[in-house]
C-alpha positions as CSV (number, residue, x, y, z in Angstrom):
1,X,15.4,-23.4,-12.6
2,X,16.0,-19.9,-11.4
3,X,13.5,-17.5,-13.3
4,X,14.7,-14.1,-14.4
5,X,13.1,-11.0,-15.9
6,X,14.6,-8.4,-18.2
7,X,12.7,-5.4,-19.7
8,X,13.9,-4.6,-23.2
9,X,12.3,-1.1,-23.3
10,X,15.1,0.1,-20.9
11,X,18.0,-1.1,-22.9
12,X,20.3,1.7,-23.8
13,X,19.9,3.1,-20.1
14,X,20.5,-0.2,-18.4
15,X,21.7,-3.5,-19.1
16,X,20.4,-6.8,-18.2
17,X,22.3,-10.0,-16.9
18,X,20.9,-13.4,-17.0
19,X,24.5,-15.2,-16.7
20,X,24.4,-18.9,-15.8
21,X,24.0,-18.8,-11.9
22,X,23.7,-22.3,-10.3
23,X,20.4,-24.1,-10.3
24,X,18.0,-22.7,-7.6
25,X,14.4,-22.1,-7.0
26,X,14.9,-18.3,-6.4
27,X,13.3,-15.9,-8.8
28,X,15.8,-13.2,-9.8
29,X,15.1,-9.8,-11.2
30,X,18.1,-7.7,-12.4
31,X,18.5,-4.2,-13.6
32,X,22.2,-3.9,-14.3
33,X,23.4,-0.3,-14.5
34,X,27.3,-0.5,-15.1
35,X,28.0,3.2,-14.5
36,X,26.0,3.5,-11.4
37,X,28.4,3.7,-8.2
38,X,25.3,2.4,-6.4
39,X,23.7,-1.1,-5.9
40,X,20.4,-1.9,-4.8
41,X,19.4,-5.3,-3.2
42,X,15.8,-6.2,-2.6
43,X,14.6,-9.7,-1.3
44,X,10.9,-10.0,-1.5
45,X,9.4,-13.0,0.3
46,X,6.0,-14.1,-0.8
47,X,4.8,-14.2,3.0
48,X,2.8,-11.7,4.7
49,X,0.1,-11.2,7.2
50,X,-2.2,-13.5,5.1
51,X,-0.2,-16.4,6.5
52,X,-0.6,-15.3,10.2
53,X,-2.3,-18.3,12.0
54,X,-5.7,-17.3,13.7
55,X,-4.9,-16.1,17.1
56,X,-1.3,-15.2,16.3
57,X,-2.0,-12.2,14.1
58,X,1.4,-10.4,13.7
59,X,3.5,-13.4,13.4
60,X,4.7,-12.6,9.8
61,X,5.7,-9.2,10.9
62,X,7.4,-10.1,13.9
63,X,9.3,-12.8,12.0
64,X,10.4,-10.0,9.5
65,X,11.6,-7.8,12.3
66,X,13.4,-10.8,13.8
67,X,15.3,-11.4,10.6
68,X,15.9,-7.8,9.4
69,X,16.0,-5.9,12.8
70,X,17.5,-8.2,15.2
71,X,21.0,-9.9,15.9
72,X,22.5,-12.9,14.2
73,X,23.9,-16.1,15.1
74,X,27.2,-14.4,14.9
75,X,26.6,-11.0,16.3
76,X,24.1,-8.8,18.4
77,X,21.9,-6.3,16.8
78,X,23.9,-3.3,18.1
79,X,27.1,-4.9,16.8
80,X,25.2,-5.4,13.3
81,X,24.3,-1.5,13.6
82,X,27.8,-0.7,14.1
83,X,29.0,-2.5,11.2
84,X,26.3,-0.9,8.9
85,X,26.9,2.7,10.1
86,X,30.3,3.6,8.7
87,X,29.1,1.9,5.3
88,X,26.1,4.7,5.6
89,X,23.8,1.8,4.9
90,X,20.8,0.0,6.6
91,X,18.8,-3.1,6.2
92,X,15.1,-2.3,6.0
93,X,12.1,-4.4,6.6
94,X,8.5,-3.9,5.4
95,X,5.7,-6.7,5.9
96,X,2.4,-6.1,4.2
97,X,-0.6,-8.4,3.5
98,X,1.2,-10.8,0.9
99,X,4.8,-10.1,1.0
100,X,7.8,-9.2,3.3
101,X,10.5,-7.1,1.8
102,X,14.3,-7.0,3.2
103,X,16.1,-4.4,1.3
104,X,19.1,-2.1,1.2
105,X,21.3,0.2,-1.1
106,X,25.0,0.5,-1.0
107,X,27.9,2.2,-2.7
108,X,29.5,-0.5,-4.8
109,X,32.8,-0.1,-2.9
110,X,31.4,-1.6,-0.1
111,X,29.0,-4.0,-1.8
112,X,30.9,-7.2,-0.6
113,X,31.0,-6.0,2.9
114,X,27.1,-5.2,2.8
115,X,26.1,-8.3,1.1
116,X,27.9,-10.3,3.5
117,X,26.0,-8.9,6.4
118,X,22.7,-9.0,4.4
119,X,23.1,-12.7,3.8
120,X,24.2,-13.2,7.5
121,X,21.0,-11.7,8.4
122,X,18.7,-13.8,6.3
123,X,20.4,-17.1,6.5
124,X,21.3,-16.9,10.3
125,X,19.0,-15.0,12.4
126,X,19.9,-15.1,16.1
127,X,16.5,-15.3,17.4
128,X,17.6,-13.6,20.7
129,X,15.0,-13.0,23.5
130,X,15.9,-9.5,23.9
131,X,15.2,-8.7,20.3
132,X,12.0,-10.8,20.4
133,X,10.7,-8.6,23.3
134,X,11.8,-5.4,21.7
135,X,10.2,-6.2,18.2
136,X,7.0,-7.4,19.7
137,X,6.7,-4.2,21.8
138,X,7.6,-2.2,18.6
139,X,4.7,-3.7,16.7
140,X,2.1,-3.4,19.5
141,X,3.3,0.3,20.2
142,X,2.3,0.9,16.3
143,X,-1.1,-0.5,16.9
144,X,-1.7,1.2,20.1
145,X,0.2,4.5,19.9
146,X,0.6,5.4,16.1
147,X,-2.6,4.0,15.2
148,X,-5.1,4.4,17.8
149,X,-3.5,7.7,19.2
150,X,-1.3,9.7,17.0
151,X,-2.4,9.2,13.5
152,X,-6.1,9.5,12.7
153,X,-5.3,9.0,8.9
154,X,-3.6,5.7,9.1
155,X,-6.2,4.6,11.7
156,X,-9.1,5.4,9.1
157,X,-7.2,3.6,6.3
158,X,-6.5,0.6,8.3
159,X,-9.9,0.4,9.7
160,X,-11.2,0.9,6.1
161,X,-9.3,-2.1,4.9
162,X,-10.4,-4.2,7.7
163,X,-14.2,-3.6,7.1
164,X,-13.8,-4.3,3.4
165,X,-12.1,-7.6,3.9
166,X,-13.9,-8.7,7.1
167,X,-13.5,-12.4,7.5
168,X,-10.9,-12.4,4.7
169,X,-7.1,-13.2,5.0
170,X,-6.6,-9.4,4.5
171,X,-8.8,-8.6,7.4
172,X,-6.2,-7.7,9.9
173,X,-3.3,-5.3,9.9
174,X,0.0,-6.6,8.9
175,X,1.3,-5.5,12.4
176,X,-1.3,-7.9,13.8
177,X,-3.3,-7.5,16.8
178,X,-2.4,-6.9,20.5
179,X,-3.9,-10.1,21.5
180,X,-2.3,-11.9,18.6
181,X,1.1,-10.5,19.5
182,X,0.8,-11.2,23.0
183,X,0.1,-15.0,22.1
184,X,3.2,-15.5,19.9
185,X,6.2,-17.2,21.4
186,X,9.9,-17.2,20.1
187,X,9.3,-20.7,19.0
188,X,6.4,-19.6,16.7
189,X,8.7,-17.3,15.1
190,X,11.5,-19.9,14.5
191,X,8.8,-22.2,12.9
192,X,7.3,-19.4,10.7
193,X,10.9,-18.6,9.4
194,X,11.6,-22.1,8.8
195,X,8.5,-22.7,6.7
196,X,8.3,-19.4,4.9
197,X,11.7,-17.9,4.5
198,X,12.4,-20.4,1.4
199,X,13.8,-20.3,-2.0
200,X,10.5,-21.1,-3.5
201,X,9.0,-17.9,-1.8
202,X,11.9,-15.5,-2.6
203,X,12.1,-13.2,-5.4
204,X,15.7,-11.5,-5.5
205,X,16.4,-8.2,-7.1
206,X,19.7,-6.8,-7.8
207,X,20.2,-3.4,-9.7
208,X,22.9,-0.8,-10.3
209,X,26.9,-1.1,-10.7
210,X,27.4,-4.6,-9.3
211,X,30.2,-6.7,-10.7
212,X,30.2,-9.6,-13.0
213,X,29.7,-12.8,-11.0
214,X,28.0,-10.9,-8.1
215,X,24.5,-12.3,-8.8
216,X,25.7,-15.8,-9.2
217,X,27.4,-15.7,-6.1
218,X,24.4,-14.1,-4.1
219,X,22.1,-16.6,-5.5
220,X,24.5,-19.6,-4.6
221,X,24.6,-18.3,-1.0
222,X,20.9,-17.7,-0.7
223,X,20.2,-21.1,-2.0
224,X,21.4,-22.3,1.4
225,X,17.6,-21.4,2.4
226,X,15.2,-24.3,2.6
227,X,13.8,-24.9,-1.1
228,X,10.2,-24.8,-0.1
229,X,7.3,-25.4,-2.2
230,X,6.5,-23.2,-5.0
231,X,2.9,-21.9,-5.8
232,X,0.5,-19.2,-4.5
233,X,-2.0,-19.7,-1.9
234,X,-5.6,-19.2,-3.2
235,X,-7.5,-15.9,-1.9
236,X,-11.3,-16.2,-1.3
237,X,-13.4,-13.3,-2.8
238,X,-13.7,-10.2,-0.7
239,X,-17.2,-10.1,1.0
240,X,-19.8,-8.4,-1.1
241,X,-20.8,-4.7,-0.3
242,X,-24.4,-4.3,-0.3
243,X,-25.8,-0.6,0.7
244,X,-23.9,2.2,2.4
245,X,-22.4,0.7,5.8
246,X,-20.7,3.2,8.2
247,X,-18.3,2.4,10.9
248,X,-17.6,5.2,13.3
249,X,-14.5,5.1,15.4
250,X,-15.1,6.8,18.4
251,X,-12.1,9.0,19.5
252,X,-11.4,12.1,21.3
253,X,-10.3,14.3,18.4
254,X,-11.0,17.8,17.1
255,X,-11.6,16.6,13.3
256,X,-13.5,14.1,11.3
257,X,-11.6,11.9,8.9
258,X,-13.5,10.2,6.2
259,X,-12.7,7.1,4.1
260,X,-15.2,5.0,1.9
261,X,-15.0,2.5,-0.8
262,X,-15.4,-1.1,-1.9
263,X,-13.4,-4.0,-3.4
264,X,-12.9,-4.0,-7.2
265,X,-12.1,-7.2,-9.3
266,X,-9.1,-5.9,-11.0
267,X,-5.4,-5.3,-10.3
268,X,-2.3,-4.1,-12.7
269,X,-2.5,-7.6,-14.5
270,X,-5.9,-6.8,-15.8
271,X,-6.2,-4.5,-19.0
272,X,-8.9,-2.5,-17.7
273,X,-6.5,-1.2,-14.9
274,X,-5.0,1.4,-17.4
275,X,-8.2,3.2,-18.5
276,X,-9.6,3.0,-14.7
277,X,-6.1,4.7,-13.8
278,X,-7.0,7.6,-16.0
279,X,-10.3,8.0,-14.6
280,X,-9.0,7.8,-11.0
281,X,-6.3,10.3,-11.8
282,X,-9.1,12.9,-13.2
283,X,-11.0,12.2,-9.9
284,X,-8.3,12.5,-7.3
285,X,-4.7,11.6,-8.0
286,X,-2.9,11.5,-4.7
287,X,-1.3,14.7,-3.4
288,X,-1.7,16.5,-6.7
289,X,-4.0,19.5,-7.3
290,X,-5.8,18.8,-10.8
291,X,-8.0,16.0,-9.5
292,X,-11.8,16.8,-9.3
293,X,-12.0,16.2,-5.5
294,X,-9.2,18.3,-4.7
295,X,-10.5,21.3,-6.9
296,X,-13.9,21.1,-5.5
297,X,-13.5,20.2,-1.8
298,X,-10.2,22.1,-1.1
299,X,-9.8,24.5,-4.0
300,X,-13.4,26.0,-4.2
301,X,-14.6,25.3,-0.7
302,X,-11.6,25.3,1.7
303,X,-12.8,22.1,3.4
304,X,-9.4,20.5,4.2
305,X,-5.9,19.8,3.2
306,X,-6.3,17.0,0.5
307,X,-8.9,14.8,-1.2
308,X,-8.0,11.9,-3.3
309,X,-9.1,8.7,-4.8
310,X,-7.4,5.3,-5.3
311,X,-7.9,2.0,-7.5
312,X,-5.4,0.1,-5.4
313,X,-3.8,0.0,-1.9
314,X,-1.6,3.0,-1.4
315,X,1.2,2.4,1.1
316,X,1.7,5.2,3.9
317,X,-0.3,7.9,2.1
318,X,0.4,10.6,4.8
319,X,3.9,10.4,4.1
320,X,4.3,9.5,0.4
321,X,3.9,11.6,-2.5
322,X,4.1,8.8,-5.3
323,X,3.2,5.0,-5.3
324,X,5.7,2.6,-3.3
325,X,6.7,-0.5,-5.0
326,X,7.0,-3.9,-3.3
327,X,3.5,-3.8,-1.6
328,X,1.6,-5.7,-4.3
329,X,-1.7,-7.3,-3.7
330,X,-3.8,-9.5,-6.0
331,X,-7.2,-8.2,-4.7
332,X,-7.4,-4.3,-4.5
333,X,-10.3,-1.8,-3.7
334,X,-11.4,1.6,-4.9
335,X,-11.5,4.4,-2.2
336,X,-11.8,7.8,-1.5
337,X,-10.1,9.8,1.2
338,X,-11.2,13.2,2.6
339,X,-8.4,14.4,4.9
340,X,-9.9,15.4,8.3
341,X,-12.4,18.1,8.1
342,X,-13.9,20.0,11.0
343,X,-16.7,18.7,12.6
344,X,-19.7,21.2,11.4
345,X,-18.3,20.7,7.6
346,X,-18.1,16.8,8.0
347,X,-21.7,16.1,6.6
348,X,-21.2,18.6,3.6
349,X,-17.8,17.1,3.0
350,X,-18.9,13.4,2.9
351,X,-21.8,14.5,0.5
352,X,-19.3,16.5,-1.8
353,X,-17.2,13.5,-2.1
354,X,-20.1,11.5,-2.9
355,X,-21.5,13.8,-5.3
356,X,-18.0,13.9,-7.2
357,X,-17.9,10.2,-7.7
358,X,-21.6,10.2,-8.8
359,X,-20.9,13.0,-11.2
360,X,-17.9,11.0,-12.8
361,X,-20.3,8.0,-13.1
362,X,-23.2,10.0,-14.7
363,X,-21.0,12.3,-16.9
364,X,-17.9,10.3,-17.6
365,X,-14.9,12.6,-19.0
366,X,-14.9,14.8,-21.9
367,X,-12.4,14.5,-24.7
368,X,-10.5,17.4,-23.3
369,X,-10.4,16.1,-19.9
370,X,-9.5,12.7,-21.0
371,X,-6.4,14.0,-23.1
372,X,-5.2,16.4,-20.4
373,X,-5.3,13.5,-17.7
374,X,-3.8,10.9,-19.8
375,X,-0.9,13.3,-21.0
376,X,-0.2,14.2,-17.5
377,X,-0.3,10.8,-16.2
378,X,2.0,9.5,-18.8
379,X,4.6,11.9,-17.8
380,X,4.1,12.1,-13.9
381,X,4.5,8.2,-13.8
382,X,7.8,8.5,-14.9
383,X,8.7,10.3,-11.7
384,X,7.6,7.4,-9.7
385,X,10.9,5.7,-10.6
386,X,13.5,8.2,-10.2
387,X,15.8,6.1,-7.9
388,X,17.5,2.7,-8.5
389,X,15.6,1.1,-5.6
390,X,12.3,2.2,-6.9
391,X,13.2,1.2,-10.6
392,X,14.0,-2.2,-9.3
393,X,11.0,-2.4,-6.9
394,X,8.6,-1.7,-9.7
395,X,10.2,-4.1,-12.1
396,X,9.8,-6.8,-9.3
397,X,6.1,-5.8,-8.9
398,X,5.7,-6.4,-12.4
399,X,7.1,-10.0,-12.2
400,X,4.7,-10.4,-9.1
401,X,1.9,-9.5,-11.4
402,X,3.1,-11.4,-14.7
403,X,3.2,-8.1,-16.5
404,X,5.6,-5.9,-18.5
405,X,7.6,-3.3,-16.5
406,X,4.9,-1.0,-15.0
407,X,6.3,2.3,-15.7
408,X,6.7,1.6,-19.4
409,X,3.4,-0.2,-19.6
410,X,1.6,3.1,-18.2
411,X,3.3,4.9,-21.2
412,X,2.5,2.3,-23.9
413,X,-1.1,1.5,-22.6
414,X,-2.2,5.2,-22.1
415,X,-0.7,6.4,-25.3
416,X,-3.1,4.0,-27.3
417,X,-6.3,4.6,-24.8
418,X,-9.5,6.2,-26.1
419,X,-12.0,8.1,-24.4
420,X,-14.6,5.4,-24.9
421,X,-12.5,3.0,-23.2
422,X,-11.9,5.3,-20.2
423,X,-15.7,5.9,-19.9
424,X,-16.6,2.1,-20.2
425,X,-14.2,1.5,-17.4
426,X,-16.0,4.2,-15.3
427,X,-19.3,2.5,-15.9
428,X,-18.0,-1.0,-15.1
429,X,-16.1,-0.3,-11.9
430,X,-17.1,3.0,-10.4
431,X,-20.2,3.2,-8.3
432,X,-21.6,5.0,-5.2
433,X,-24.6,2.9,-4.3
434,X,-22.6,0.4,-2.2
435,X,-19.6,1.2,-0.1
436,X,-18.0,0.9,3.4
437,X,-17.5,4.1,4.9
438,X,-15.2,4.8,8.0
439,X,-15.4,8.1,10.0
440,X,-13.0,8.7,12.7
441,X,-14.4,11.3,15.1
442,X,-15.5,12.3,18.5
443,X,-19.1,12.2,19.3
444,X,-19.9,9.2,17.3
445,X,-23.6,9.0,18.5
446,X,-24.3,12.5,17.3
447,X,-22.6,11.8,13.9
448,X,-24.9,8.7,13.5
449,X,-27.8,10.8,14.4
450,X,-27.4,13.4,11.9
451,X,-26.3,10.9,9.2
452,X,-29.4,8.8,9.9
453,X,-31.6,12.0,9.9
454,X,-30.2,12.8,6.2
455,X,-31.4,16.4,6.5
456,X,-29.8,19.0,4.5
457,X,-26.3,20.2,5.6
458,X,-25.5,23.8,4.3
459,X,-21.9,24.5,3.8
460,X,-20.8,27.1,6.5
461,X,-18.6,29.6,4.8
462,X,-16.7,32.7,6.3
463,X,-17.3,34.6,3.2
464,X,-19.7,34.1,0.5
465,X,-18.5,31.6,-2.2
466,X,-18.7,32.3,-5.8
467,X,-22.1,32.2,-7.4
468,X,-21.6,28.9,-9.3
469,X,-20.2,27.3,-6.1
470,X,-23.3,28.6,-4.2
471,X,-25.6,27.1,-6.8
472,X,-23.9,23.8,-6.9
473,X,-24.0,23.7,-3.0
474,X,-27.6,23.5,-3.1
475,X,-27.5,20.3,-5.0
476,X,-24.8,18.9,-2.6
477,X,-26.3,20.0,0.8
478,X,-29.6,17.9,0.2
479,X,-27.8,14.8,-1.5
480,X,-29.1,11.7,0.1
481,X,-26.4,9.7,2.2
482,X,-28.9,7.0,2.8
483,X,-27.1,5.1,5.3
484,X,-27.9,1.4,5.7
485,X,-26.1,0.4,9.0
486,X,-23.8,1.8,11.8
487,X,-21.1,0.2,13.8
488,X,-19.6,2.4,16.5
489,X,-16.1,1.2,18.0
490,X,-14.3,2.8,20.8
491,X,-10.6,3.6,19.4
492,X,-9.1,1.5,22.6
493,X,-11.0,-1.6,21.2
494,X,-9.3,-1.3,17.6
495,X,-6.7,-3.7,16.7
496,X,-7.2,-5.5,20.1
497,X,-8.0,-9.1,18.6
498,X,-8.9,-12.0,20.9
499,X,-12.4,-13.2,21.7
């Protein structure tokens, strides 16, 4: 039977519909808002880069583009765009490690026209040769131009994930590898679509001011997809991290980007997620100024633009201010991101970030710090779901993890938390003895040499710092980095794949 979710905590603002749609294997998530003039539609298929065959990395992403950004059996892609443009609408596609999302938002006056096009896209992809060539080149360009050449921050983030999950299904970028994409044929895409775009793999989300009967009709039409087989692929454990291992991506750049982290054995379904969420916010909430990392590295020392920490994958952090829904993952990792620094402060910046993690472990949080951070996070998290698509997306993620509505659960769990629970989570999950570190920089050999030497690295200031900062710097500049291993990779070899 079709499965549905409703969140009672939102009753009064939104209504929920679980009307008698026809039998289907499609999982549905609804968020009715009768007064809203907008309707959000989100089709989340449980298929991502973990399903790419070996040697054809990128097949899931390429198939997603051939569904959502290509022509159909009835019309070419330019005709599809022409149909969508006057509606002020689009069909968006994102493929991550575990899911592919096809989504859009439309005014309810144009809902029938838009839904017809969306169904046509999903049910009748055209698999045209020109679309295939264009989308394959788009993915290769992302790997070779965006990641390798133009965005050092995304380069470091993706490299960190690949070293953390080496040999694991998460080990390659959702966009694949250059060699993998080159090996993919149009027949591969057709077969992947047939096997993975099924009712059993589909979670359908509908939100907003949609009319009575719309959900039933949409489910009925999408039930033309193959039934498929229900169940979720098992994932192996991430590789153990033992010691401090450094990967240096050699690239001609004037800065040094720093990421380090390690896998953690919890996600949003685990009760320890919420106390750890408070601890992480205190250490370095993304794009906020209250975290210790931001205050110490940027605020007091002017090292760089931003310094943050994370307890789960954060989608496109250079471009987003708050968490993005519908990129759920069952396995997560803790990480610290030191946005690029100038080379002569890189050694100190790395030590400063490690110092703050170790300080959190040794000292935990005080009662005042806990209460202030908890109250901030309770209120800040409500801003993560300001739009209809975001509210629907977080609701669907909650269904993925088998939990209550995430935004409400943050409110409920955090309000009942204690300082002791937060400090216990810090003790259980935060550590600095073993991690994978990624540095994106020029002069990789020189960087390796000074890290191996592990000599003091005084912070060079243009003007004398405050006395308390200068005193603390003495502890930071000599903090042992103790690297255990180094791997240097030329940037033009990254994401290449093949033998």
